[in-house]
Steps between C-alpha positions, in 0.01 A plus 500: 500500500391853406720724289593718795587200717712338230687829444555536873617138531738544207630826645559344843679203342722747315573681825591169661743417220655846516528481879687171476744642249405240240470774238874499431729224396797657676429380851295217636280503807744259664782753457300756694429254781869418527582869535239520779383849410237665286473842349155641560306805393210653686242684297183682591277713284182690577221264404265604225157496661152607401431871529249439779630218723168479685295443185438154361647438157435230244712187473630626165611832650668318789687274258613800297638668812670178609655455155630858500672432833636167376636666185696744714623218724600292197715787372672518837558122504666522160714795614607305808579194287719708267693619804545138614274536802379158605218599734252782468310597812197722497 
């Protein structure tokens, strides 16, 4: 697995754990199912794209842009987790 893929896989696994609420010891996932509700946050940010969207860019440049967008999304996931949001929609 390439470095970018392993980082992405690790990031997505982290998002999954945060979304399930497994990041805290206070409440279990079962407790949330019993309550039959979820607290969700919806987040959207302007994507960071290449300066010329019609021009071809290298794989490295594409990965850098993707990672910049994922860094922003990761910050928002952590903010949502701190506010006890269980689901983050984009």
